[in-house]
N, C-alpha and C positions, 0 to 999 in steps of 0.2 A: 329635574329642578325639586327641589323637597320646600315645605311650608311648614312655617312656626305655627303651633296653637295658637297664637294670637292673630297673623296672618290669617288664617283659613277662617277664624271666629267672623273678625272684619269683613271679610268678602260674603261671608255669608248674608253678615246683618244687612250691608248695603244691598245685595242684592235682593233680600226680600223686603226692603225700605221702597226697591224702584215696583217691587213687585205689587208690592201691598196697593201704591199709589195711584197705579193702573187697572187694578182691580178694583178700587172704591170707585176712581174717576168712570170707569166706563160703567160700572154698574152701579152706580149711583141712583138711577130710578128702582131697584131695587134697597138699597140702606137709605132711601127718604122716609120712608116710613118708621123706621127705627128713632126717630125723634122726633119732638115738636117744633115745628119753625119758630114758634113763640119764644121758643125758650134760648132763642139763640145769644141775646144780649147775655143772660145769665151762665149761657156755656163759654161765651167768646172771653168774659168778667175773668170767671176760672183761671183758663186756659192761658190768658195774660198774666193774670197773677202770679201762674209758676213761671214763665219767663222771666219775669220782673224781680222775681224772688230769686232766681238763679244768678242774673244779670249782679244782681245787688251780691250776693255769693261769691262773685269771680271779683269782683271788686274790691269787697272786703277781705279777700283771703292775699289780696295780691298787696294791698293798702300796709295791711300788718305784717305782709313777713317779708317787706322790701327793707329793711334795716339788717335783715339774715341773708337774702338771696341777692341783694342789691341788680340784679339781673333788670337790662334795658327791655327786652320784652315783654315780661311780666309786669314790668312798670308802665308802658303804655297798655298792656292789655287790659288791667283793671281800667284806667281812665276810659276807654273804650267804651267798655261793658255798662261803668256807671251812667255816662251819657246814652248806650242805648236805653238803659232803665226808665233815664226818667222820658224820652222819647217815646219809650212804650208803653209809659204811664200816662202822658199825656197822649196817646192813642186808645188807650184802654176807656178814659173820660173821657173823651172826647165821639166817644161810638154812640152810634145814634141808639135811641133810649135812656140814656144815661141823664144824671140827675144834669143840670146844667152847668159848667164850669167857665167864666170870665164873659162866654159868651153862649148863647144856643148849641147844644150838641148838635153835632152833623155829621153825616158819614164821611163828605167832601176833607172836612180838617180830619177825623179819622183816619182815612187812607191815605192823609200827606204825613201825617205822621206815622203811621206805619212804614210807609214806603221809604221817606229819608231815613227813619234808623236801620233799615235791611240795607239802603246805601253807604252809610258813613260807616256799617258795620264792618260789609265787603271789601271798600275801598281802604277799611283802618286795617282790613285783614292780611290783604297783601302788603302794605306799605311794613306790619310790624312783621313779617314770617321774613321780609327781603332784608331784613336789620340783622348785623350782625348779632349775637349775643353778646356783648361787652358790660361790662360791670360799668353802675351809674355811680359817679365820686360823689355827686351833689344832692342833697334828699331837695327835689323840688317837688313833694308830692302838693302840699297848698296849693303851690302856683297852677299844677293842673288840676287839681279840685276846681280852684275860682275860674280857671279856663274852661273847664268841660261844661259848671254851671251857665256859664259865658254863652257859650255855644246852645245850650238847649231854650235859653232864653230869649237868643236872637232868636231861632226858631221859631219858637212858640209865638213871640211876638210878630214875626210877620205871617204867618199862620191866619193867628186869631184877628189883625189888626186888615191883614189884606186878604181874607177869606171869600172876597166877592171877586175879585181882580185874580186869583189864582186859575188854571185850567185845570175842569176836572180832572181826575186820571180812573175813573170810574163811572159808569151811567147805568142809572137802574136797567133791570131786565134788559140790559144789552151789551155790557161786562165793560173790560177794562178799555179805555182810550188807547189812541196809536201812542202815547207819550210816556202812558202807565205800561205799555209793552215795550218803550223801546228804553224806558229806565230796567223793566225787569229783565230785557236783556242782558241791559248790560250788567246787575248783577251778578246773573248765570256765570256771562262768562269771567267775570273775576272771581267767583267760585271755584269755577274748571281752573284757571289759571294758577289760585292759590294749593285746590288739589293737586296740580302739579308740582309745586316746588315744594311740597311737605313730602309728596312719593320721591322727587329725588333726594331732598334728605334725609328720608329713610334707607333708601339703595344706598347711598355711602356711610350712614352712622349707624345703621340699623338698630334703632332705640324705638321701641315699641310706643312711644310716646307720638310719635308721628304717625302710627298707624293709626291709634285713635284721635288725632287732630284732622285725620283724611277723614276720619270717619265723620267727625261733628261736622266738617264742610259739606261733606254728600249728604247731611240731615238738612244742613240747611239750604245747600238746592235743592233738594225735594220738595221743602217749604215755599221757597222762590218761585217753583213749576207750578207747583199745588195754587199760590195765590193767584198763578197769572192767568190759568184756565177757568178760574170761576165765572159765574155768567149773573148769580145772584145772591144777595149778601147773606142769606140763608143755605148757600150752598154745602153741601157735606166737604169738598174741595178746601174752604176755608177752614172748615175746623179740623180735618185732617193735616193741613199748612202747619196751624199751629202746633199741633201734636211733634210735627218732624222739628220744629222751632225748637220748643221745649227739649225734643231728643237731642237736637244738636247743643243746646248750651248745656246739658248734661253731660258732651264728650270735651265740650271745651275743657270743664272742670278738669275729668278724667284725663285728658291728655295734658292741657299745661299744670295741673297742678298734682292730681292723684300719682299719675305716673312720677312727677319731681320727686314727690314723696318717697315715691319707691326707690326712685334711683340714690336718693339721701341717704336711707336706709341699707342699702345696697353699699354704699361707700361707706357707711357708718362701719355695715360689718367688715368691711376690709381691714380698713381701721385698727376693727380690735382685732382683727386676727395680725397684721402686722403689730400690732402693743401687744398681743401674745407672743406672738415668734421675739422678737424685741427680748421682753421678759424672760422666757427660755432660754434663750442667748444668754442674756444677763444672770440666768440662775447657771447656764451651764462654766460661764468665765470662771476661772481656777482660784483668782483672789477674789477684790471685792469692788463694784463702781458702788459710786454713791454722788450724787446733789445733795448742797447745803446751801442754803440760803441763814441770814442775820438777823435773827428777831427779837429788839429790846437786847441787845448788846453781847444774846446767846447764838450760839450756831445750831442750825438745827435741818436735822436730816428730811429730805425731801421722797428719796430715792435711796435704798441701800440692800443690793442684793450680789448675789455669788456663790460659786461652792465656800470659799471662807468663809462666810458668814455661819453657814449652815455646821463649819466645823469648831466652829467657834461654839456650837451650841444656842445663835440667833435664830431667828427667822426675820423678815421681812415686814411684818407686823409689831416685832417688836423694837425696832429702828425706825418704824414710820412716825415722821411731827413728834420723833424726841432727839432729846438735847446731845450732840456729840458728848457731853460728859458722862454720860448712862453706858455708851461703849467701853469708852477707855475708864475703867475703875479706880485705879490708882491715881491720888492727890499727883506724884510724881509725873506720868503720863496726861496728864488731864490739861497739868502745866503747860506740858513740852505740847499737845497736838496744838492747845488753842492760842499760843505763843506762832505757831507756826503758820494756823490760821488767819490770825491777824494780821502776819506781815504778807501773807498772801492778799489775802482784801484791799487793804491798807497802801502795796506798792504794787497793784494790779501787775504781779509776775508770778510765773512758773514756780514753786515750791516742791522741794524733793527732800525726806528726811529720815529718818528709822528710827525706831524706836521696839522694845519687846516688850511681847504681849502676851497672856497667858504660855508663857514660855519657847513661843513662834517668834522671831524674829521677822519684822514688817518692813516694807518699803513703801512708804506713802509718799503720793506726788499729787498734789493738788495746782489746779490752776483756775483763773478766776475768770467768767462769762462778762465779759463788757457790753454794755448797752449803751446808746449814748453818751460814753465817757463817764458809764459810772456804774462800779460791780454789782451786777443783780444775782450771783450766784455762784459756790465754787463747785465746780467738777472735780472730783476725787477718784482716786486708786489706791487700791490696796494689796500689794504683793506678798505672799508667804516667802521669804529669802531663807530661810532655816537650813533649810538643804545647800542650798547656795555655800551659807556661811560654815557648814557642816565640809564641807568639799575644800572651802578654803582654809581651814586646819588641818586637813587630811594634806593641804599641799604643803602646809606649812611644816607637816611632821616629818614630811617625803625630803623638805629640805635641811629640817635638824638631822635626819637620818644622815642624810648625805655628809653632812659636814661631819657627824659621829663617826662616819663609817671610814671618813679621810681623817681623821685622830687616833682611829683603830689602828688605822695602815700605817700610818705614822708609828706608834705603840710598837705594833708586832714587827715593823723592820730593825726597830731598836731591838725588840726581844732575840731577833733570828740570829742577830751575830754572836750574842753572848752564846746561845744554844748552839751553833754551829764548835763556836770551841770545846763549849762541855761533852759535846757528843764526840770529838775527835777524841778529848784526852779518855773520853768513856772507852774509846776502840781501843786504845791503846793498855788500857788497864786490861782489857776483855781478853788479850794475848796471853794474859799469863797463866801459868795454869792452876792456881789457886781455883777447885771446884766451887767454894764459897762464896769466894771474892767473885766469879762469871755470872751466878743465880744473882747477887745484886745488880749486878752492872746491868744486865741482860731486862729486871725490871725499870731500871733506872731508865734505861734507852728507850725502853716501849712506852714509859711515861713522857720520855721527852720527847719520842714522834708523836704522841697523843697533842704536846702542846704544840709543837711543829704546824701539825694538821691544823689545830685550831687559828694559829697566827695565819696559816696560808689562806682558809675560810676568810679571817679578817681583811687581807689584800686583796682579795677576788671582790668585797664589798666594795672599794674603792675604783676597779677599774673598770673604764667604760666599757659597757653590755653591748657586746656586738649582735648584731642582727643576722650572721653568719649561720645558716644551718650545716650541722656536720653528723657522721654516724657519730652516737656517744653510746656507752654501755651505762643503762639505764640502772643495772644493779649496782655500780660502782657508783653511778652520783648519789644512791640512794645509802650506800653505806656511809659516803663525806657525809649526808645530813644527819645524818642518824648517830655517827661519831661526834657533829658538834652540838646532836640537840641532848644529846644523853645526858649532860650534867644536871640541864633543867629538867628532865625526866625525872630524874634519880630524887630530887628535889620536889617535885609533886609525887613522889611514890608510883610513879607509872613507870610498866617494865615492858618495853620494846621489842616484838617478836618479829626475827626478819625471814622469811621464807622464799625461797624461789628456786627456780630450774636452772642448771646448771649449764653453759654453755646457749643462753640465751641469744637470739642474734641482736645484732646492734639498732637503736631509733635514729631516724636522720630528724633533728634538732639543735635548739639552742642551749646551749651545757645549762648557762646560769639561769636563765628562766625556768630550766625544769626543776633547778635547786630551790628557785621560788616558791613554786607550786606545791614541794614537796615538803618546805618549809612549814608553809602557811597549812598544807592540810594536818602534818604533824602538831603541830603549834595547837591548831583549833582543837583536835582531839584529846590530849593533854588537857587543855583547861575544861575540855567537857567532862573532865573526869577529875572534879575538886578533893576528891578522897583516896584519889590513885585508882591504879586497875592496872589491865591488860590492853595495850594496844599492838594487835597484829596486823602486819604489813606484805601481803603476801606478792608476786609477780611471775606473772603465768605468761605463755605465748603460745600462740597455732601459727598455722602459715600466714596469715595476714596480719593479725593485729598483738599488738602486748598490753595484757592489763596490768596495772597496780592499783589492790583493794588496800584499802585502808578500812579498820574495823577497832572500834572502841567499845570501851563498856560503860559511859557516861551518861550521861541524863535522855539523850534521845532528842526529838525534834516530832513536834504535834504533826498527825498526818495532815491537818486541812494547812500544814505553813510550809511543807515540803516542797510545791512549787515554787515559792517564793524566796528558796536559795539561790543565792547566785545576783537575786537583783540589788541594785545600789541602793545602800542604806539598812539590808536588811538583815539583821542579826539578833542572836538571842542573849547577849554578852551584853554585860552592863555597860561596861568602855567601848566596846564594839562601831567599827561601822559600818559593815559589809562588804569594803570595797576588798580585802582580800581574797576570798571567793570569786567575786566577778572579779577580777585582774587573773584570778589563776583559769576558772572557767574562759575566758577571755586567751588565755593561751594558749589551753587544751585544744582549741575549738582552729587556730593559727595553726597548732602543728596539726589540724585534717583528724584531730580525736575528739571524742562526747566524753560528757560526765554521766555519771551514774548514781544519784542517792537513795538509799533505802534505808528506813530508821523507825523504831517503836519508843516509843516513849516509858523512858525508866529500864530500857534494857541496850539499847547503844543506837550507833549509826554506824552505817559502811557506804564506803563512798567506792566506787571503782572508775577509774581512768581507762580511756581504752585508747590506744594510739597505732599509727600503721606501724606496721615493719620497714626497713629498708625500702625493699622491693615494693610493696602496696602504698607508699609515700610517694615513691617515683610515678607510679601507674596514676595516683588523683592528681597529682599537676599536672600530667600530659592530658588526661581528661579538662582541665579547667584552661589549659593554655590552647 
């Protein structure tokens, strides 16, 4: 079993208190000469003033903090010690040799007041600690204040008025009477019961406050024992009892109030931690989260945070307690946003709308917070949907491309029919023996083959893409793509150089997808050379892999941006969207290959596509399955 520091401290103090009580009591003859018995009244007054002041402090703190704590235990505790403070005051001023108050001061009155104060205190502490600490709804402080005064007045009236009829509790030179002993035993029993209640609470809840309350009750128990064993009014045991009483009141304050303050501070620290965590979460939120209130007809930000806020060059401080108009600068946006904010506020319904701000497309959602039928604030979220809009535009471009492809296929189909006829007649002319005519016919046939090849490409664009893989000749596919793009290259003053190894093995691929990849990289290379240049396409192969290298003499890519190539929407072209390279990279990966990029700014870029050969592709598939 391990002890906490607080547990160990409370146990040590408790044993020291018991040891000190026994040591002083049994060594009273030794210590009696340390003080003058004639000063007992002054010593008693000083010690009682200490305990009275502490009792008043317990009452004042509980009374003042009630509107905040609403604690039933602290409420009754404060009025208990208000009652105890006044009974102790009457006990002090009626003490022997004190100036007369109402009647002549006497030890009998003083003992009755002191004993009743401790009895009321012990009974009330048991009752208070047995109470569940619920919240007090009504503020009844004035009534309990009046009740406490009434109780003290009643007890004071009885003792002062009927002092002669009250049985004595203490007899000089003889000690306590039987009645005083019985009352003392009852008080000790009540304090022991209360200590057990508190210890049980501590075992369950593990709150340090209960340890200090237990120590307070133990100190009051030691005080009661000391009060019950003295024989003379000037016994040193009586002085010790008052010291224990002051000590008990101190730990009552520490247990019920100081520990509550510590718990409140801990709870406040937890709240701050939660707020900071919430703040961090809001800051990491990709968009903007805000709360808006309406003041004097204007909408004011009370909270505005999120990653998008910083992307716009603003901070939380820039928007806090500021008008929404200062956020949306342009008159058109101010009017639009205020219109929708007023609509949400008045209709009490969620509103969603879009605006363009700082070249960003923003989706704004506004939801009213309603309390007792009235809108008290608006909670808003702002999301940057620019990329989504760009994607939608790309999809529209794809749809347009499909339409153009279908139209091109139709045109190509119509061109192919007369081409077939022309080629037929040219073949007939070619059979003549005129060498000059044959030369011209061969040139024309070659150009017609070129036109037919281009029309075939248009036809391919409109055909449904088959996902079925076949063994294909990449060199032949590259030749077709180069033939298709050569007119564009000539227009851009770009010369395409194609080098390959003869007899290369086929690659297991989807032909149209590979055409798309080659078209994307060749077009990107040509566009990277606005002033013209050379594009080198090299195909080579080893036992397991086929490599296609595209090397241009273009502007190149900065080294720090190379890792971003292939990400959606990353592009260095003003009109590009980065999807071409992304789709090409994905196709290569679906073919169990990979892409490598090297570039030097101002000198050019080299892209190497590595694909498995037919045998290697089959092996990789079998490993996956």
